[in-house]
Steps between C-alpha positions, in 0.01 A plus 500: 500500500600646160722777372208668324155440355414592141164523323507299175255427221499199270346503153492283189656659188530304175465173691776593746433567868676820605549651845569866554548708814243766586724773651203730568329226703156354451213740439202430726191700407297645791257232617645259241659158520831384359588131496861397545567148371756290315496568126367855546581788731702380797751606763848353469717464808851578376806370684330286765711460812404132532289230335125523558310190613162410344223582748711763677347847540715799401417855613505770232431871540316664211528877465203687359511858378211612720436216747863469611656172611294182532662175610368175351609137525584293194479121505795327334392249234701269278586616148206439268247488785146598415295782654363443851190277513275787612583717197252488212599599148260661256265639768 
């Protein structure tokens, strides 16, 4: 559904939001949690083969150094959409 997937990180520097690729991938500590969300670390689908429709579910295979391949489903949301209702911030 895309030519490739890249890990990216966004950060604020001198009042300017910057996005940079993370060519080494995203570090996930053993037993830890990493949140992927707009405005922070995220996965960017580069060169999509078609337009995605809000509400559609897109399969994505994550590759872990030790756990191997794990397939997940991503839900397509409109640009600027907020986190899912079940997600709590600051917990």
